C-alpha positions as CSV (number, residue, x, y, z in Angstrom):
1,M,62.9,93.7,67.3
2,L,60.4,95.4,69.5
3,L,61.9,97.3,72.4
4,N,64.9,95.0,72.8
5,F,67.0,97.6,74.6
6,N,69.4,96.0,77.0
7,F,72.3,98.1,78.2
8,D,74.7,96.8,80.8
9,S,72.3,93.9,81.6
10,S,69.5,96.4,82.4
11,S,66.2,97.0,80.6
12,Y,65.5,100.7,80.3
13,V,62.3,100.4,78.3
14,I,59.2,98.8,79.7
15,L,56.1,98.4,77.6
16,I,52.7,97.6,79.2
17,L,50.1,96.1,77.0
18,T,46.5,96.2,78.2
19,G,43.4,95.1,76.6
20,T,40.5,92.7,76.5
21,P,40.9,88.9,76.5
22,V,41.0,89.1,72.7
23,L,44.5,90.6,73.1
24,N,45.8,87.4,74.7
25,H,44.4,85.3,71.8
26,T,46.0,87.7,69.3
27,I,49.4,87.5,71.0
28,N,49.2,83.7,71.2
29,R,49.0,83.5,67.4
30,A,52.2,82.0,65.8
31,V,52.9,85.2,63.8
32,H,53.4,87.0,67.2
33,E,55.7,84.4,68.7
34,A,58.6,86.9,69.0
35,L,56.5,89.3,70.9
36,K,55.1,86.6,73.2
37,Q,58.7,85.5,74.1
38,R,59.4,89.0,75.3
39,I,56.5,89.2,77.7
40,V,57.8,88.9,81.2
41,I,54.5,89.0,83.1
42,Q,51.0,88.2,81.8
43,Y,47.8,88.6,83.8
44,E,44.2,88.2,82.7
45,T,41.3,89.4,84.8
46,T,38.1,87.4,85.0
47,G,35.7,90.3,85.0
48,M,32.9,91.1,87.4
49,N,30.7,88.6,89.0
50,E,27.1,89.2,90.2
51,K,28.2,90.4,93.6
52,D,30.7,92.8,92.0
53,I,28.1,94.1,89.7
54,E,25.7,94.8,92.6
55,T,28.4,96.7,94.5
56,Y,29.5,98.6,91.4
57,I,25.9,99.7,90.6
58,S,25.2,100.6,94.2
59,I,28.3,102.8,94.4
60,K,27.6,104.5,91.1
61,L,24.0,105.2,92.1
62,K,25.0,106.6,95.5
63,K,27.4,109.0,93.7
64,A,24.5,110.1,91.5
65,G,22.4,110.8,94.6
66,R,20.2,107.7,94.8
67,N,20.3,105.9,98.2
68,E,17.4,103.4,97.7
69,P,17.9,100.2,95.7
70,L,17.1,100.6,92.0
71,V,17.8,97.2,90.6
72,M,15.8,94.1,91.6
73,P,17.8,90.9,92.5
74,E,16.6,89.0,89.4
75,A,17.7,91.9,87.2
76,L,21.2,91.7,88.7
77,T,21.4,88.1,87.4
78,A,20.2,89.2,84.0
79,L,22.7,92.1,83.9
80,S,25.5,89.7,84.9
81,N,24.6,87.2,82.2
82,A,24.3,89.9,79.6
83,C,27.5,91.8,80.3
84,Q,29.7,88.7,80.8
85,G,31.8,90.5,83.4
86,S,32.6,93.5,81.2
87,S,32.2,96.9,82.9
88,R,32.0,98.6,79.5
89,K,29.1,96.3,78.5
90,L,27.5,96.8,82.0
91,N,27.7,100.6,81.7
92,N,26.1,100.5,78.3
93,L,23.4,98.1,79.3
94,M,22.6,100.1,82.5
95,T,22.3,103.3,80.5
96,H,19.8,101.6,78.2
97,C,18.0,100.2,81.3
98,L,17.6,103.6,82.7
99,I,16.3,104.9,79.4
100,V,13.8,102.0,78.9
101,G,12.7,102.3,82.6
102,A,12.1,106.1,82.3
103,A,10.2,105.7,79.0
104,A,7.9,103.2,80.7
105,N,7.6,105.2,83.9
106,R,9.1,102.3,85.9
107,M,10.5,103.2,89.4
108,I,12.8,100.1,89.5
109,I,14.8,98.1,87.0
110,D,13.4,94.6,86.8
111,N,14.2,91.6,84.7
112,D,11.9,92.8,81.9
113,T,13.6,96.2,81.8
114,V,17.0,94.5,81.4
115,M,15.7,92.2,78.6
116,E,14.1,95.1,76.7
117,A,17.4,97.2,77.0
118,A,19.5,94.2,75.9
119,D,17.2,93.7,72.9
120,E,17.7,97.3,71.9
121,I,21.4,97.0,72.1
122,G,21.4,93.9,70.1
């Protein structure tokens, strides 16, 4: 049994599992039924929406010293669609957008820049 320590009706061991939505699918498999029965609280986040992405990028750029907008509104939509709410995918894509934009001497990230960067990532 996994961490089934109950002494005097008290649980002294707490295990917190965190991961991507794939973790929930894995735990829901029949082979993991015993583990699933021991999960007391389960919560799944939905990821970032387009407004969250705009705020996230703005904050990161301000921390880097940029106060002017860098990403066009249509590029935000493309970023949102490409990263599917994942901050890890967004960070990776934005890094590639900055590289593609710098290589092409672009002063802003537009939809074309996002598409080129997304194609590079695959």
